[in-house]
C-alpha positions as CSV (number, residue, x, y, z in Angstrom):
1,M,-29.6,-24.2,30.0
2,T,-26.4,-23.3,26.7
3,K,-23.2,-25.1,27.7
4,A,-19.3,-24.3,27.5
5,F,-18.8,-25.8,24.1
6,Y,-15.5,-26.1,22.2
7,R,-14.6,-29.3,20.1
8,E,-11.1,-29.1,18.6
9,R,-10.3,-31.6,15.0
10,Q,-7.7,-31.6,13.0
11,I,-8.7,-30.8,9.4
12,F,-5.9,-34.0,7.0
13,P,-3.5,-35.8,8.3
14,R,-0.2,-34.5,6.9
15,L,-0.6,-34.4,3.4
16,P,2.4,-36.4,1.4
17,G,4.1,-33.9,-1.4
18,Y,3.1,-31.0,0.5
19,A,5.5,-30.3,3.6
20,S,4.0,-26.7,4.1
21,C,0.5,-25.1,4.4
22,H,-1.0,-22.4,4.9
23,A,-3.5,-19.0,5.4
24,S,-6.6,-20.9,5.7
25,T,-11.2,-19.8,4.7
26,I,-13.9,-21.1,5.5
27,T,-17.1,-20.8,4.6
28,S,-20.6,-22.7,5.9
29,L,-22.7,-24.1,3.1
30,P,-26.6,-23.7,3.9
31,D,-26.5,-27.9,3.9
32,G,-25.1,-27.3,7.5
33,D,-21.4,-28.1,5.6
34,L,-19.0,-26.6,6.2
35,L,-16.1,-25.9,3.1
36,A,-12.1,-24.9,4.1
37,A,-9.8,-23.9,1.4
38,F,-5.6,-23.0,1.7
39,Y,-2.6,-22.8,0.1
40,A,0.2,-25.5,0.2
41,G,3.8,-27.0,-1.5
42,S,7.0,-27.6,-0.2
43,V,7.2,-24.3,1.0
44,E,5.7,-20.7,1.2
45,K,6.1,-19.1,-2.5
46,A,7.2,-21.4,-3.7
47,A,6.3,-22.7,-7.6
48,D,4.9,-25.7,-6.8
49,V,2.9,-24.2,-4.3
50,A,-1.4,-25.1,-4.8
51,I,-4.7,-24.3,-3.6
52,L,-6.1,-27.2,-1.8
53,S,-10.3,-27.8,-0.2
54,S,-11.3,-30.1,2.1
55,R,-15.3,-29.6,2.8
56,F,-17.7,-30.8,6.4
57,R,-20.1,-33.2,6.1
58,A,-22.2,-32.1,9.7
59,R,-23.9,-35.4,8.9
60,R,-20.8,-37.6,9.5
61,A,-18.3,-34.9,11.1
62,L,-15.8,-35.6,8.8
63,W,-13.8,-33.3,6.6
64,S,-13.0,-34.3,2.9
65,P,-9.4,-35.3,2.1
66,P,-8.1,-32.6,0.6
67,R,-8.1,-31.6,-3.2
68,V,-6.2,-29.5,-5.7
69,I,-8.8,-26.5,-7.1
70,V,-6.1,-24.1,-8.0
71,D,-2.4,-25.4,-9.5
72,V,-0.6,-22.5,-11.9
73,A,1.9,-24.1,-13.8
74,D,5.6,-22.6,-12.6
75,K,3.2,-19.9,-10.2
76,S,2.7,-19.8,-6.7
77,V,-0.8,-18.9,-5.1
78,G,-1.7,-17.9,-1.9
79,N,-3.9,-16.5,0.4
80,P,-7.7,-17.7,-0.7
81,V,-10.5,-16.2,-0.1
82,L,-14.3,-17.4,0.0
83,F,-17.4,-16.1,-0.4
84,L,-20.6,-17.4,-1.0
85,A,-23.4,-14.8,-3.0
86,S,-26.3,-14.8,-2.0
87,S,-27.1,-15.4,-5.2
88,G,-25.7,-19.6,-4.0
89,V,-22.3,-19.1,-6.8
90,L,-19.8,-19.4,-4.3
91,W,-16.5,-17.2,-5.1
92,L,-12.9,-18.5,-4.2
93,F,-11.0,-14.8,-3.9
94,Y,-6.9,-15.9,-4.2
95,L,-3.4,-14.5,-5.1
96,V,-0.7,-15.5,-8.3
97,M,3.1,-14.7,-7.7
98,Q,3.9,-13.1,-10.9
99,G,7.7,-12.9,-9.5
100,H,8.6,-13.9,-6.1
101,K,7.4,-11.0,-3.5
102,W,4.6,-10.7,-2.2
103,H,3.5,-7.2,-4.0
104,H,4.6,-8.8,-7.1
105,C,1.1,-10.9,-6.9
106,T,-1.7,-10.8,-9.2
107,I,-5.2,-11.3,-7.8
108,Q,-7.1,-14.4,-9.2
109,Y,-10.8,-16.2,-8.7
110,I,-12.0,-18.5,-9.4
111,Q,-16.2,-19.3,-9.2
112,S,-18.7,-22.4,-8.2
113,T,-22.6,-22.8,-8.5
114,D,-22.8,-26.1,-6.7
115,Y,-20.7,-24.9,-3.7
116,G,-17.2,-25.9,-4.1
117,A,-18.4,-29.3,-5.6
118,T,-16.8,-27.8,-9.2
119,W,-15.6,-24.5,-10.3
120,G,-15.7,-22.4,-13.6
121,P,-12.1,-21.8,-15.3
122,E,-9.7,-19.0,-13.9
123,K,-10.6,-15.2,-14.3
124,T,-9.0,-11.5,-13.1
125,F,-9.8,-9.4,-10.5
126,R,-7.4,-7.6,-10.3
127,E,-3.9,-7.2,-12.5
128,T,-1.5,-4.8,-11.8
129,P,0.4,-7.0,-9.0
130,G,0.6,-5.1,-5.3
131,W,-2.9,-5.5,-3.6
132,T,-3.6,-9.3,-1.4
133,T,-6.0,-10.5,0.0
134,R,-6.4,-12.0,3.0
135,N,-10.0,-11.9,5.5
136,N,-13.5,-12.0,4.5
137,L,-15.7,-10.6,2.5
138,L,-18.5,-8.4,4.5
139,V,-22.1,-7.8,2.6
140,L,-23.4,-4.5,4.4
141,D,-26.6,-3.9,5.7
142,N,-27.8,-2.4,2.4
143,G,-26.4,-5.5,0.0
144,E,-23.2,-4.0,-0.9
145,I,-20.7,-6.5,-0.9
146,L,-16.5,-5.2,0.6
147,F,-14.0,-6.3,-0.2
148,P,-11.3,-5.4,2.1
149,L,-7.5,-5.8,0.7
150,S,-3.3,-4.4,1.3
151,D,-1.9,-2.5,-0.6
152,N,1.2,-3.8,-0.5
153,V,3.3,-1.2,-2.0
154,E,2.6,1.5,-0.7
155,G,1.2,0.0,2.5
156,Y,-2.5,0.2,3.7
157,S,-5.7,-1.2,3.8
158,I,-8.0,-0.1,0.7
159,F,-11.9,-1.2,0.2
160,M,-12.9,-2.5,-2.9
161,S,-16.9,-2.7,-3.3
162,S,-19.8,-3.9,-5.0
163,Q,-23.4,-3.2,-5.5
164,D,-24.4,-5.9,-7.8
165,G,-23.7,-8.8,-6.7
166,G,-19.9,-8.4,-7.3
167,Q,-20.3,-8.1,-11.6
168,T,-18.1,-4.6,-10.6
169,W,-16.5,-3.2,-8.4
170,Q,-15.4,0.5,-7.7
171,E,-12.0,0.8,-5.2
172,L,-13.1,2.9,-2.1
173,G,-11.4,4.3,0.5
174,H,-7.7,2.8,2.3
175,I,-5.9,3.5,6.0
176,P,-3.6,5.4,6.8
177,S,-1.2,4.5,9.6
178,D,2.7,5.0,10.1
179,P,4.4,2.3,10.7
180,R,2.6,0.6,7.2
181,N,-1.0,-1.7,8.1
182,E,-2.1,-4.6,6.5
183,Q,-5.0,-7.7,6.3
184,P,-7.8,-5.3,7.2
185,A,-10.4,-7.7,9.2
186,V,-13.3,-5.9,9.3
187,V,-17.3,-5.8,11.0
188,Q,-20.3,-3.5,11.3
189,I,-21.0,-2.8,14.4
190,S,-25.0,-1.7,15.2
191,D,-24.8,1.6,14.8
192,G,-23.7,0.5,10.5
193,S,-20.5,1.9,10.6
194,L,-17.7,-0.1,10.1
195,L,-14.4,-1.3,13.3
196,A,-11.0,-3.0,11.5
197,Y,-8.4,-4.6,13.2
198,M,-4.7,-4.4,11.4
199,R,-1.8,-6.1,10.8
200,T,0.6,-4.5,11.8
201,G,3.4,-4.1,8.3
202,G,6.5,-3.8,10.9
203,K,8.0,-5.7,13.6
204,G,4.6,-6.0,16.0
205,G,3.3,-4.6,19.1
206,D,0.0,-3.0,19.4
207,C,-2.8,-4.3,16.0
208,W,-4.1,-1.0,14.3
209,Q,-7.9,-0.6,14.0
210,S,-10.1,2.1,12.4
211,R,-13.5,2.8,12.4
212,S,-15.8,3.9,8.5
213,C,-18.6,6.0,9.1
214,D,-19.6,5.5,5.2
215,R,-19.3,2.6,4.9
216,G,-15.6,2.6,4.0
217,R,-15.9,5.2,1.1
218,S,-13.6,6.3,3.4
219,W,-11.8,6.5,7.3
220,T,-10.3,7.1,10.5
221,A,-6.6,7.3,10.4
222,A,-4.8,3.8,12.1
223,E,-4.4,4.4,15.8
224,T,-3.0,1.3,18.7
225,G,-6.3,-1.4,18.9
226,P,-7.1,-3.2,21.7
227,F,-4.8,-6.4,21.6
228,K,-1.4,-6.6,21.3
229,N,0.3,-8.7,18.0
230,P,4.1,-9.6,16.6
231,N,2.8,-8.8,13.1
232,S,0.7,-11.7,12.6
233,A,-3.3,-11.9,10.6
234,M,-6.2,-11.1,13.0
235,A,-9.7,-12.0,11.8
236,M,-13.0,-10.9,13.6
237,L,-16.9,-12.0,13.0
238,R,-20.2,-9.6,14.4
239,L,-22.0,-12.3,16.1
240,D,-26.3,-13.2,14.8
241,S,-26.4,-12.4,19.0
242,A,-24.7,-8.4,17.4
243,N,-21.6,-9.9,19.8
244,L,-18.3,-9.3,18.2
245,V,-16.1,-12.5,18.1
246,A,-11.8,-11.9,17.5
247,V,-9.5,-14.4,16.9
248,Y,-5.2,-13.0,17.4
249,N,-2.0,-13.8,17.9
250,D,-1.2,-12.2,21.1
251,L,2.0,-10.7,21.3
252,N,4.8,-13.4,23.3
253,N,7.7,-12.8,20.7
254,F,8.2,-9.6,18.0
255,R,8.7,-12.8,15.8
256,L,6.1,-14.9,17.4
257,R,2.5,-16.8,16.9
258,T,2.2,-18.0,19.6
259,P,0.2,-18.1,21.4
260,L,-3.5,-17.3,20.3
261,N,-6.4,-16.2,21.4
262,V,-11.1,-15.5,20.9
263,A,-12.0,-13.2,22.6
264,L,-15.7,-11.8,22.6
265,S,-16.6,-7.8,22.3
266,P,-20.3,-7.2,24.0
267,D,-20.7,-3.8,22.9
268,D,-19.2,-3.1,19.2
269,G,-16.1,-3.7,20.4
270,I,-15.5,-0.3,23.4
271,T,-13.8,-3.3,25.5
272,W,-13.2,-7.1,25.2
273,P,-13.2,-8.3,28.6
274,F,-13.7,-12.4,27.5
275,I,-10.7,-13.6,25.3
276,R,-10.1,-18.4,26.4
277,S,-6.6,-19.2,24.5
278,L,-6.4,-21.6,21.4
279,E,-3.2,-22.7,21.6
280,T,-0.5,-22.4,24.1
281,R,2.5,-23.8,23.7
282,K,6.0,-22.0,22.9
283,G,7.6,-22.3,19.6
284,A,9.9,-20.5,17.0
285,F,9.2,-18.2,13.9
286,T,9.0,-20.4,11.4
287,Y,7.4,-18.4,8.8
288,L,9.3,-18.7,5.0
289,T,10.7,-22.1,6.5
290,T,9.8,-25.9,5.6
291,R,7.9,-27.1,8.5
292,L,10.3,-28.2,11.7
293,D,10.3,-31.3,13.3
294,N,10.4,-30.5,16.8
295,S,8.5,-29.6,20.0
296,D,9.6,-26.0,19.3
297,S,8.9,-24.7,16.1
298,N,4.5,-24.5,16.9
299,E,3.1,-21.9,14.9
300,F,-0.4,-21.2,15.2
301,S,-1.3,-18.8,12.4
302,Y,-3.9,-16.8,10.4
303,P,-7.1,-17.6,11.3
304,A,-10.7,-17.8,10.2
305,I,-14.0,-17.8,11.3
306,V,-18.0,-18.6,10.6
307,Q,-20.5,-18.8,12.5
308,D,-23.1,-22.0,11.4
309,Q,-26.7,-22.4,10.4
310,E,-27.2,-23.7,14.5
311,G,-24.6,-20.7,16.1
312,L,-21.2,-22.4,16.4
313,V,-18.6,-20.2,16.2
314,H,-15.7,-22.6,13.5
315,I,-12.7,-20.8,13.4
316,T,-9.3,-23.0,11.9
317,Y,-5.8,-21.9,11.3
318,T,-2.5,-22.9,10.0
319,H,-0.5,-25.4,13.3
320,C,2.6,-25.8,13.0
321,R,2.6,-25.3,9.1
322,D,1.8,-28.7,9.1
323,N,-1.8,-28.3,9.7
324,I,-4.9,-27.1,9.3
325,K,-7.2,-27.1,12.9
326,H,-10.3,-26.8,12.8
327,V,-12.1,-25.4,16.4
328,T,-16.4,-25.3,17.1
329,V,-16.6,-23.0,19.5
330,N,-20.4,-21.4,21.4
331,E,-20.2,-17.7,22.5
332,A,-20.6,-19.3,26.6
333,W,-17.3,-21.1,25.8
334,I,-15.9,-18.0,25.1
335,Q,-17.3,-16.1,28.0
336,H,-16.3,-19.2,30.6
337,R,-19.5,-20.2,31.9
338,D,-22.6,-22.5,31.7
339,E,-25.0,-20.4,31.5
C-alpha cells in the first residue's frame, strides 16, 4: 500500500538584507541531501542581487541557512540552474546582467567537485548577450546532455548539446512560434522523442508545446499546449515510473502568478488527468517590485522539480517573492488517492 504523501516547508525565514528572492533550482545529491539555489536582493535586476544556496540535510530534515555563492560587483545576476553530471561534477549556470534587461545577460557558470560545499572560479558559457537560462538540463538516453535556453532577442527557445560531458557544446535547433516562446521545460518520453512546454512571451493564455524526433536538432512549430498559463515559467520531469509531472501557474488572470498546480500524465503527455493545486490564494502581480506586506501580494511561481532516490518528488518555487517554498509529494498524492 502506497499512501498519499504531502509535506511543505519554507527553506528559510525572511532573510535580512534580501527583500526579494526568486527563481529557485534544485538537485538531488548522492547522499540523499538536496541542494537548492535562487537569486535574492532588494528587487529583481538590482545591482545588489546575488545567488544563494541552501542544503537540505535529509537525516535532520532541515535546510541549512542560505549562503552567497555568486555575487558580481555592480551587476545583477539571476536564473540559476543546477546540474549534477554523471562524473560527479556539480555545475551552476546563471545569468550576469550586462545592461538593464534580461536580453543583456551573458551566461556564466561555476563548478563544484564536493557537491556544493566549495565552488571553483567563474567561467563563461556564452559571452554574447541575449540568451537566458531557466530550466533543468537533461541527460538523454544516449548520454548526450541537452541544455534548454531562450533567445530573448529573437523570441524563441533554443538548445545546446554536449556529447562529452560538458567539455564542448554545440548549438541545436530552435522552436518557432508567433507570438514568441521562452523557457522550455523538456522531457524525453518513452519513444525517445523530446516533448517541450514553453512559456508564452506575450500576455499569456495557453502554454506552447513542441516536439523533436532527432534529440533537439529540429523542432516542430510551437502549438497550443495542454495548460493555460499567464506567461510564467513552467517545470516538467519524467519520473522513474515513466509518468510525467508538470508544475505550472494556471490562468486566473493574465498578470497573476497564482494558482500554482502540479499535474501528472501516465501517457507521455497525451493527457494530464491528475491535477492538484499547490497554492490557490488570490494575489496581485508582484513582478519587478519589492515584497508587499499585504494579503493581495501573493505570487507562487517559477517552480523547479527533482525526484530523489526514494522516489519522492521535490518541488521548490517562489513564495510571495520573500521566500522559497519546498513541497514534497509522491505520485499517489498527485493522483488523489491512496493505493
